[in-house]
N, C-alpha and C positions, 0 to 999 in steps of 0.2 A: 453912410459916408465915413464914419469914424472907424468902422471895421476895415474899410479899404485903406484908410490912412495907416492904421496899425499894421496891416499886412504889408503895405509898401515899406513902412519903416523897418519892420523886422527882416524883410527881404534885403533891404539896403544894409542893415546891420550884419546879416549873415554873409552877404557878398563881401562886405568889408573884412570880416574874419577870414574868409577864403583868400582874399587878396593878401592879407597879413601873413597867412601861411606860406604864400609864395616867397616871402622874404627868406624863409629857411633854405631856399635853394642857393642863396648868396652868403649865408652865414657859415663860415669855416669852423670846423672842429679844431679849435686853436691849440689844444694840448699837443697835437701832433707837431706843431712848430718846434717843440723842444727836441724832437728827434732829427731835426734838420729838414723836415718836409715842408717846403714853402707853399705847396698847393695840396693841402689835405682835403679829404672828403668834406662835403657840406653837411649841415645838420639834416637836411632833407634826405640826402643819400643815406646817411646813418639811420634815420627813422624808417625809411622804406625797408631796409634789411632787418631792422629790429622787429618790424611788424611781421615780416616773412618768417624770421626765426621764431618769434613768439607763437605764430600759428602752428609751426612745426612742433615746437616744444609742447604746446597745448595738446596736440594730437597724441604725442608720445606719453604725456603725463595724465591723459584723461580729463583735461580741463576744457572749459568752453573756449574754443578757438576764436570765435567771434569777439567775445569780450576781451580776450588777451590782445588780439590784433587792434582793437579799438584803443585800449590803453597804450599800446606800443606806438600807435600812430600819433597820439597827442602827448606822449611823455616828455618831449622836449619842445613842444610848441611855444612855450614861454620864452624861448631864446630869441624870438623876434624882438623882444623888449629888453631883455637883460643880457643878451649875448651868450656865447659859450664860454663860461668862466672855467679856466683850467683848475684842476683839483687844488694845486698850490695856492691859486688866487682866492679860493673860498675861505682860506684862513684869514684874509685881510678885508674881504668885502662881504658885507651882510646884505644879500639880495632878499627881496620879498619872497615869501613862500610861493611855490608853484601854483597852488590852488588860488591864492590871492591874485596872481598875475592872470591866470585863466579866467577868473571872474570878471576882470576888466576887459579881457579880450572878447568875451562873448556877451557882455552886458546888453548889447543892442540886437543880438541875434534872435532868431525865431525861438520861442520858449522851449520847444523840444530840443533844439540844437544846444541852447544854453544849458539845459538840464543834463542832456546826454554827455556833452563834452566835460562839463564840471564833474559829473559822477565818475567818468572814466579817469580823470586826473586825480580826484580825491581817493578813489579806490587804489590806484597805482601808488600814491604817496603813503597811504595807510599800511600797505604791505600785509594785510590781514588775511586775504583770501588766497586760495591756491592760484587763481588766475593772476592776482597781483604779483605773487612770488614768481610765477612763470614769466610774466612780463618783465620783471626786474632781471631775471636770469637772462632773458633774451637781450636786454640792453648790455649786460656785461659780456655775454657770449659774442655779440656783434663786435664789441671793442676788442675782444681777444682775437677773433678772426681777422679784423682789420690790422691789428698789430702783427700777426703772423704774415699777412700779405705785404705789409710795409717792410717787414724784416727781409722777406724774400726779394723785395725790390732794392735792397741795399741799405735801408735805414736800420742801422744796427742798435740804436738806443731804444728799442721797443720792449725790452724784457720787463720793465716795471709795469707796463700796461698789461702784459700777459699775466704776470704774477698777481697783481691786484684784482684783475678780472677773474682769474681762476679761483682765488681765495673767496670771492664774493658769491660764487655759484652755490645754490642750495638744492636744486633738484637732481635726481639721479640722471635723468636724460641730458641735462645741460652739461653735467660733468663728463658724461660719455662722449658727447659731441666735442667738448673742449679737448679731450684726450685724442680724439680722431684728428682734429685740426692741428694739434701739436705734433702728431706723428706722421702726418701725410703731407701732401703738397696742395697748394691752392689751385693747382691745375688738374688734380685728380678727376674732376668732373668730366674731363674730356674722354675718360674711359667708360663713362656711363652710356653705353649704347646696347641695344638689344642685338643678339646674334642673328 
């Protein structure tokens, strides 16, 4: 009976974490407000494209795409509890470390979920592996792409996001993709059709 209770409790804890992740669909990427954008992307929207970019970069860089995608998926999951603090705000607010927030988020989850999510966040934060560096580049590259798209939509104050994102990139592939984004159009994808 105790095993049934434990399984039920960890299922509840895991379901609770999944519900908490749903909050990310409502958390705005608040830094974009400084550009005049009153309805910027959500953290969930950002994280989805970070995971896709991370997978792509991993393929280009010869890294483990699954590990990179996992790190990218959870890299901002802590923002359900601490919000999206704009870069300037971090100067004045001392938030808990992401690994610490994650530990609280998954404390009651299934042991494999708890260990897997915590390991992904810890690896991302440590920045020591190729996969972590690729995941971090994916985060910066997504911000750059978003800044370019917002600029095309008329939000002219995005250059700082472009510059800081570009300066943070470390991999050859991320730098090449950034250059392509900066010299092309966000609608170039419409030309991608087979003859």
